[in-house]
N, C-alpha and C positions, 0 to 999 in steps of 0.2 A: 853628520852633515846637516846643516841648517837650511830651512826653506826661506827664500827672500820674499816673504809675504808683502813687505812694504817697500819693494824695490821701485823707488820713485823714478829712477832712470829708465827702467824698462816700461813701466806703465803708470805714469804719475796719477792720472785720473782714478784708476782702479785702486791704487795703493792708498791714496788719500781717502777715497770712499770707504775702504775697509777700516782704516783708522777711525774715521768718524762714526761708522756703524758700531765698532767696538766701544767707542766713547759713549754713544747713546745707550747701549745696553748696560754699561757700567753705571751711568748716571741713573738709570731707572732702578737698578738693583741697589745702589747706594741710598737712594731716597727711601725705598721700601724697607731696607734693613737698618737704616739709621746710622750709617757710618760715613765719614768724610769722603767726598767724591775723589779728591786727589789721592787718598790712600788706595782707593779701589783701582785707580788708573795705574799707579806704580805697581801694585800687586799683579794686575793684569799683564803689564809689561814684563815683570819677572816670570810669570807663569808661561807666557808665550816664548820667552827666551829659553827657559828650562825645557820646554816642549820641542825645542829645535826650530821654532819659527822666529827667526831673527830679523831685525831691521838693519839694513845696510846704511841707513841715514845716520850720519855721525852727529853726536851731540857736541857741537863745537861752540866756541865763544861767538863766532859770527852768526850762527843760527839763532842762538838765544838772544844776543844783544840786538842784532839788526832785524831779525824777523819776528820773534815771539814776545820780547819784552815790551816794545812800544804799545801794542794794543792792550796788554794787561795793565800796564801802568796808567795809560790814558783812561781806560774804562773805570779803573778804581778811583782816579782823581776826579772824574766827572761827578762822583757822589760825595766828595768832600766839600762840605759847606764852609764858606769863608768865615762867617761869624764864629762858628765853633772852632775852626782852625786858629783864628786870631786869639780866641780866649784860651785855648789849650797850648798855644805855641811855646811858652816858656818851658813847660814840662816836656813836650814832644821834642823840642830842639836840644834840651839838656840830655835826654836819654839817647837821642839819635846821634848826636855828635860826641858829647862827652862820654857817653856810655860805650860807644863804639871804640873810642880811643882806649878807655880803660880795659875793655874786654880783649882788644887786640894785644895790648901789652902783656896782660896776664897769660893769654894763650901762648904767645911767642916765648915768654920766659919759661913756661911749663914744658913746652916741647923741646926747648934747648936743654934744660936741666934734667928732665925726667926721661926723655927719649934719646937724647944725645944728638939731635940735629944741629947742624951749624946755624949760626945766627941768621944768615940770609934766608935759608929755607924756613926757619922758625918764624921770622918776621913776615915772610910772604904768606905763610899759612895763617898766622894771626890776623893779618889784614883781610884776607879773602873770606875768612870764616866768622869774623866778628859781627858783621851786620846781619840782621834778620833779612830774609828773602821776601821781597814783595810778591813774587809769584805764589809761593807757598802760603803766605799769610793771607793774601786776598782770597785764594781758593778755600782756605780753611774757614774764613769768617763769613762766607756767603751763606745766608740763611740763619745766622745767629743774631737775632734782633732783641733778645731779652735784655741785654745791657748795652744800649746804644753808645754810651760814653766809652766803655771799655773797648767795644768794637772799633770806634773811631780812633782811639789812642793806638791800638795795635796796627791798624791799617796805615794811619798817618806816619807812625814811626818807621814802619817797614819801607814806606815809600821815600821818606826823607833821608834815612841813614845811609843810603847809597853814596851820598856826597863824601862823607868821612871815609867810607870804605874805599872809594875810588882813589882819593888822594893818598891814603895809606898804602894801598897796593902799588900805585904808581911810584911812590918814593921807595918802597921796599924793593920793587923791581929794578929801579935805577941803582940802588945801593948794591944789590946782588950782582949787578953787571959791573960794579966798580967805578961808576962815574957820577956819584952824587956830588953836586957842587962843582963839577968840572965838565963843561960841554953839555950838549943835549938841550932839550926844551926848557928844563927847569933851572938851567944855569942862570938865566936872566931873572928868574923869579926870586932867587936869593935864599929863600928858606921855605919850610913846609907850611908856615902860616899863610904866606902869600899864595902858595900853591893851592891851599884849601880855599882861599877866597876866590881864586880864579875858577877852580873846578866847580864849586858850589854856586857862587854868585854868577859866574859866566853861564852856567847851565840854566839858571832861573831867568836871567835876562834874555838869553837866546830863545827860550820857550815863549816868553811874553812878547818879544818883538815879532817873531815869526807868526805866532798865532794871532796877535793883534792885527797885523797886516791882512791875514787871511780872513778874519772876521769882518773887517771893513769891506773886503771884496764880497763876502757872503751877503752883507747887508744890502748890496746893490742888486741882489737877485732874489726872486721869489720861487725859484725852482728848487724843490727839496732835494733833488739828486745832485745839483751843483753844491748846495749847502753841505750835504753829507760828505761829498768828495773832498771839499775844502777842509773838513775836520780830519779826514784821513791824512791829508797833506800836513796838517798841523801836528798830528801825532808823530808821524814818521819823519817829516821834514825837520821839526825842531830837534828830534833825537839825533838824526844823522848829522845835521849841521853842528850841533854841540859836540858830538864825538869827534868830528873833523877838526874842531877848534881845541880839542883836548880838554873840554869841559864835561860836566856830567850830563849824559844823554837822558838818564832817568829823571834827574831834577828838571831838565828842560821839558820833558813830556809831562811830568807832574804839574809844572806851572801851566803848560798848555791845556791840560785837562781841567784844572781848576778854573782857568780863565773862561773856557768854553762853558763849563758846567754852572758857573756862578754869574757870568755876565753875558755870555753868548746867547743862552736861551731867553727868549722873550725880549731881547734887545737887538741882537744882530741876526738871529735865526728866526724864521717863521715858525708858527706852531707846528705845521706839518713837517718842516725840516727838522725841528728839535725832536719830534717823536720818531722820525725815521732814523735820526742819528743815534738815539739811545738804543733802538732795536739793533742797529748795525753793530754797535760796540758791545752789546751783550752777546751777540753771536760771535763776534771776533774774539772776545775773551774766552768763550767756551771752546772754540776751535784751537786757540793757542794753548790753553790749559791742557786740552786733550793730548795734543802732540807732545808738549814738553814733559808731562808726567809719564806718558807711555814710553818715551825715549829714556827717561831716567830709570824706569824699571828695567828696561832692556839692557842698559849699560851696567847697572848695579849687579845684574846676574852674572856678568863675566869678570867682575873684579875678584882678585885673589885675596880675600880677607883673611883666610887661614894663615897665610904666610906673615901677616903683619898684625895678628890679633892683639898683641900687647900694645903696639903703637896706636891701633884703632881705639882700644878701650881707654887708653890715657887721653887720646884726643877728644873723645866724647865727654869724658869727665871734665876736662879742662874747658871745653866749650860751655858746658853747663855752669861751671864755676865762674867763668868769665861773664856769663849772662847775669848771674847773681850780683857780681861786682858792678855790672853796668846799670842795674836797675835800682837796687836797694839804697845805696848811698845817695844817688841823685834824686830819687823820688822822695827820700827823707827830707831833702831841702825844702820841700813844699808841704810838709806835714801840718804846718800851722797856717796854711793859706787855703784859699777856695779851691785850689787844684790838688788838694790832698787825696791820696789813694788809700783805700782800705788794704788790709793785709792780704785778703783774697785777690784783690785786683793786682797787687804787686806780684803775687805768686803766679797769676795767670799771664802777666806780661813776661815773666821769666820762662815759664814752661811753654808758652805759646810763641816764643821767639824762634820760629822754625827756620831752618836752612834748606836751600833747594837749588834751583837751576842757576841762580846768580853765582853762588859759591862754586858750583861745578864748572861753570863757564870760565871763571877766573883761574881755577885750578888747572884746567886744560890749557890755559894760555901761559902757564909757567914755562920758562925756557927749558929745552930738552937737555942742555948741558949742566943743569943744576944736579949735583950728586944725589940729592934726596928726592928728585922730581917724581919718580914712580911711587915712592912711599907717600909723598905728599898727596898725590892724586887719590891713592887708595884710602888714606885716612879721611880725606874730604868726602869721598863717596860713603864711607862708613858713617860719618857724622850725619850726612843727609839721609841715609837710610834709617838711622835711629830716630832722627828728627821727624821724618814723615810717618814711620810706622808706630813708634812708641809714643812720641809727643802728640802726633796728629790724631791718634786714636783716643788719647786720654784728655786732651784739652777740652773737648766738648763737655766733659763732666764738670770741669771748673766753670765753664761758661754758663752751664745750666744751674749753677748754685744760687743765682739771683743777682739783682742789680747792685752796682757799686755805690758807695756813698760818695758824694761829690757834687759839684755844681750841676744844676739841671741842664739838660740838653735842649 
């Protein structure tokens, strides 16, 4: 019998307080012992679940997308400088979009031929697992400043590649339901290329328009509380409006964060307001990270991996192979340019391409009538567990190897 320690319905204040206290203790221990904070949180969630202290809070797509993802993406985007993003854009966009397509195709084909899944389930799994997870990557990279360029590339790619993953998952979901090209929202779009333009481009435009209007409003006020509140509306408002329009909420919030971080500070926000905003979003990211990784650990503990060990092992191997296919060929296109990456940098991009809450949220949103739905969710959790524990614990060794060769930051 489990104890509902985090029963938000019974006592929301106490439950949230307990979760944040646990997160603080884990953060202190992680810093002193030198291991990634996210790994410590997932391990703690696992330990609590095995000890019979379970959380009744469901790890749902709605919780991750509508509640936890906007502050994490917005906070990460605040630190992405536009001059560097513009310089690195060809490499970042090539891996984020082209790499995601290549990885999704490789994983889908592998799950179909090696595991025996039908093409709809294989395509859905390939789409949802192909993109690196901004939540996990941003949490991993905090505090790693020895190689600023490599950190920038890993964070920027994880934030951008949601656009490709979103359109792939939407199209795979429509195909699995048997109505691609006939009826539904995408019938008017005509093909996946136009759908990609709408999801990615529409998300960026939505973020810029919503945030631009709110920054103009903030410029008419010298009240730092008003300014900070308007940035919160920019983060959540751009995300929710874009999702309602079936565009990418992550790209909308990414655009919003970059607009505020690069042009809002010092231009539309007062010095006091900008300082308060940065402190608020640092705190919001800490709280969101704490909740999402504790819930991942709690959920991983109840997955029946033993019953699908072969499929899980193949899924992990295919995801790693897909990441190799996503990075090496596309990065090689820039080997004779100023954007060239060293062999160590390419290896770090591959091994540091973590999966996490984003993949799980999409997996949990797969229709219940899909024959392989339970197996798909189980394999997704296995990939995420491997990603966080094995890759998350060893990526710091690669990051500590020294700075990458390439253009100066």
